[in-house]
C-alpha positions, 0 to 999 in steps of 0.5 A, spaced: 780 234 675 779 232 668 772 233 669 772 240 671 776 242 664 771 238 660 766 243 660 771 249 659 774 246 653 767 245 650 765 252 651 772 254 648 771 249 642 764 252 641 766 259 641 771 258 636 766 254 631 762 260 632 767 265 630 769 261 624 762 261 621 761 268 622 768 270 618 765 265 612 760 271 609 763 275 604 764 282 606 767 285 600 762 291 597 760 290 590 760 296 586 754 296 581 755 296 574 757 302 570 751 305 566 752 305 558 755 312 555 749 316 554 748 320 547 747 327 546 740 329 544 742 330 537 745 323 536 739 319 535 741 314 530 737 308 533 730 312 532 729 312 540 726 319 540 720 317 535 718 311 540 718 315 547 711 314 547 712 307 549 715 309 556 711 306 562 707 301 557 708 293 558 713 290 554 712 283 550 715 280 544 710 283 540 711 290 542 719 289 541 717 288 534 713 294 533 718 298 537 724 296 532 719 298 526 717 304 529 724 307 531 727 304 525 733 301 529 737 296 526 737 292 533 733 291 539 736 290 546 732 288 552 735 290 559 732 287 565 734 288 572 739 284 575 741 281 568 748 282 565 749 285 558 755 288 554 757 295 555 759 296 548 756 302 544 752 301 538 749 307 535 744 304 531 741 299 537 735 301 541 736 299 548 729 298 552 730 298 559 725 294 563 723 295 571 721 289 575 714 288 572 716 288 565 714 295 564 719 300 559 722 305 563 727 308 558 728 307 550 735 310 548 740 308 543 746 304 545 
């Protein structure tokens, strides 16, 4: 009789192990980080309006210096996809948003 029960116990054991391994995955949905506050059209303390012609162009260290100089911004922050950054707002800082290919998608104060 013990021989008949052994395959049954093995099957139950495998089912329990499979059930436990499926519950290890995180099912908690993650919300994306909120967008930083937008400034109104008239508030351009960082000079973003002067450098909008750069949108769509590739970004590198040299272009970062040029953007800062042309805009007159006190600081420059590069924002790449998937990277963390603070949500503090600084009107004199130029935010340079990049896409996955390193091209500028937006230039804004903040």
